Structure formats: structure tokens, C-alpha cells
C-alpha positions, 0 to 999 in steps of 0.5 A, spaced: 139 673 268 146 671 268 148 677 273 142 674 278 145 667 277 152 669 279 149 674 285 146 668 288 152 663 287 149 659 281 155 657 276 154 657 269 155 650 267 156 648 259 153 642 256 158 638 252 155 632 249 158 627 245 154 623 239 148 620 242 148 624 248 141 627 250 140 633 255 133 633 259 131 639 264 125 642 267 122 647 263 123 652 269 130 651 269 134 657 267 137 655 260 140 658 254 144 657 248 151 660 246 155 660 240 158 654 237 166 653 239 167 649 233 164 652 227 165 645 223 161 642 228 153 641 227 148 643 233 142 639 231 137 638 236 130 635 237 126 639 242 119 637 245 115 640 251 110 635 255 105 637 260 098 635 263 092 634 258 088 639 262 094 645 262 095 649 256 102 652 255 103 659 255 106 659 248 099 657 245 097 664 247 103 668 245 106 664 239 102 663 233 101 656 233 096 650 230 093 650 237 092 643 240 091 637 235 088 630 237 093 625 235 089 619 239 084 619 245 087 624 250 094 625 246 095 632 243 100 636 239 101 642 236 106 646 232 108 653 231 106 657 225 112 659 221 112 665 215 113 662 209 118 664 204 117 666 197 
């Protein structure tokens, strides 16, 4: 993907947040992570995905999950199922 982006003239842009900053982007935007530049600095994050109620995200079919759970009328959520450790 990086080679295709470079060939199209799209530069690599790094996000250097300060405490309290948030980054919101469209799911179709090419994105990824990189190694931490400073090992002593944490990279805590909160990731959420939103979509219309009549759309099922592809990851519901490709990743083990709870399936859609209704929280309130017309409001659903799901979560990935993780392997448990002994």
C-alpha cells in the first residue's frame, strides 16, 4: 500500500498528538500504525466504529464477535471475542 501511495504522490503523514488530542478519520482512509519513537511514552487509545443501523460491518463476518447487541431502541453494539488465557 505504501508503494502505491507514493506512486500516486500521496505523502506519508505522521500524527503526533499531545495530551487530550483526538484523531477522527473516515474508515476508507488508508491508515496504519508505526513503532513508538519514545519507548517510555504510552499509546493508549480508544477505537470505535459507527455505521447506519441497517449496515453490518464486514468484520462481523470475518472476526469472531458477540454479534449485534441492542443497547436501546435502534442502538446496537458488538465486541470482538478474544481467546482466554489460563
